[in-house]
C-alpha positions as CSV (number, residue, x, y, z in Angstrom):
1,M,108.9,83.5,99.0
2,K,109.2,81.6,95.8
3,V,108.5,81.9,92.1
4,G,104.8,81.9,91.5
5,H,104.0,83.7,94.8
6,E,101.0,86.0,94.2
7,L,100.8,89.4,95.9
8,P,97.4,90.2,97.3
9,P,95.5,92.6,95.0
10,L,95.3,96.3,95.8
11,E,92.2,98.3,94.9
12,I,92.8,102.0,94.2
13,P,89.8,104.2,93.6
14,I,90.6,106.6,90.8
15,T,89.3,110.0,91.8
16,R,89.7,113.4,90.2
17,T,91.8,114.5,93.2
18,L,94.2,111.6,92.8
19,I,94.6,112.3,89.0
20,V,95.1,116.0,89.4
21,A,97.3,115.7,92.5
22,G,99.5,113.1,90.8
23,A,99.9,115.3,87.8
24,V,100.8,118.3,89.8
25,A,103.1,116.4,92.1
26,S,105.0,115.1,89.1
27,R,105.0,118.5,87.4
28,D,103.0,117.2,84.5
29,Y,100.8,120.2,83.6
30,Q,99.3,118.8,80.4
31,D,95.7,119.9,80.4
32,V,94.4,116.4,79.8
33,H,95.3,115.6,83.4
34,H,93.3,118.4,85.1
35,D,90.9,120.1,82.6
36,A,88.0,118.0,81.6
37,E,86.9,120.4,78.9
38,A,90.3,120.4,77.3
39,A,90.5,116.6,77.5
40,R,87.1,116.3,75.8
41,A,88.3,118.7,73.0
42,K,91.2,116.3,72.4
43,G,89.0,113.3,72.1
44,S,89.0,111.9,75.7
45,P,85.7,111.5,77.6
46,D,87.4,113.0,80.8
47,I,90.7,113.8,82.4
48,F,93.0,110.7,82.9
49,M,95.9,109.6,85.0
50,N,99.5,110.3,83.9
51,I,102.1,107.6,83.7
52,L,104.2,109.1,86.5
53,T,101.3,108.6,88.9
54,T,100.8,105.1,87.7
55,N,104.6,104.4,88.2
56,G,104.3,105.8,91.8
57,L,101.3,103.6,92.6
58,V,103.1,100.5,91.2
59,G,106.1,101.4,93.4
60,R,103.9,101.7,96.4
61,Y,102.2,98.4,95.7
62,I,105.5,96.6,95.6
63,T,107.2,98.3,98.6
64,D,104.1,97.9,100.8
65,H,104.1,94.2,100.1
66,F,107.8,93.6,100.6
67,G,108.2,95.9,103.5
68,P,110.4,98.8,104.6
69,G,113.7,97.1,103.6
70,A,112.5,96.7,99.9
71,R,114.4,98.8,97.3
72,L,113.0,99.3,93.8
73,R,115.7,98.5,91.2
74,A,113.7,98.8,88.0
75,V,110.1,99.6,87.1
76,K,109.2,98.8,83.4
77,I,105.5,99.3,82.6
78,R,103.5,99.7,79.5
79,L,100.2,101.7,79.5
80,G,97.0,100.3,78.1
81,V,93.6,101.8,78.6
82,P,93.3,105.1,80.6
83,N,92.4,105.5,84.3
84,Y,89.4,107.9,84.4
85,P,87.7,109.4,87.4
86,G,85.2,106.9,88.9
87,D,87.3,103.8,87.9
88,T,88.9,101.5,90.4
89,M,92.3,100.1,89.4
90,V,93.2,96.7,90.8
91,L,96.9,96.0,91.0
92,T,98.0,92.4,91.0
93,G,101.5,90.8,91.0
94,T,103.2,87.5,90.6
95,V,106.9,86.7,91.5
96,T,108.4,85.5,88.3
97,A,112.1,85.2,89.3
98,L,114.4,85.3,92.3
99,G,118.0,86.4,92.1
100,A,120.9,85.2,94.3
101,D,121.5,88.9,95.0
102,G,118.3,89.1,97.0
103,T,116.2,90.5,94.2
104,A,112.8,89.4,93.0
105,E,111.2,90.1,89.6
106,V,107.4,90.7,89.9
107,R,105.0,90.8,86.9
108,V,102.5,93.5,87.6
109,V,99.1,94.2,86.1
110,G,96.8,97.1,86.8
111,A,93.2,96.6,85.5
112,N,90.1,98.8,85.5
113,R,86.6,98.4,84.0
114,L,88.0,99.1,80.5
115,G,90.8,96.4,80.7
116,H,94.5,96.6,81.5
117,H,95.7,100.0,82.4
118,L,99.3,98.7,82.8
119,T,101.3,95.6,82.4
120,G,105.0,95.3,83.3
121,K,107.8,94.1,85.5
122,V,109.3,95.4,88.7
123,T,112.7,94.3,90.0
124,V,113.0,94.8,93.8
125,R,115.7,94.0,96.3
126,V,113.9,92.2,99.1
127,R,116.8,91.9,101.5
128,E,119.9,93.9,102.2
129,K,123.1,92.3,100.8
130,D,125.2,90.6,103.5
131,S,128.2,92.7,104.6
């Protein structure tokens, strides 16, 4: 691996089940993540994914690529446009730095039909430190 290495894209269909299950699993009971009528009353066209689910999907993307020995050290993302049911989010990543300590920094983008759902940086340890 080297700086500039591009991770293969990961397409994630955004379903109502994924949005609601992610919100429930992360104990985010805000109605905009499970009640379409309440979301519309608050100005959204439908329910939308919460940031904790997005964080989890980013973590999955990175660890699936780097393998079972990978350990997330930091996940720093910014949200952009919402993920609504019926969207497909495509995650892409590019290695931007390699550390002597076995870490890699990866710039991550998640995009859907509306634009960038997330942009950010993940630091991952890609190999165990020598003993």
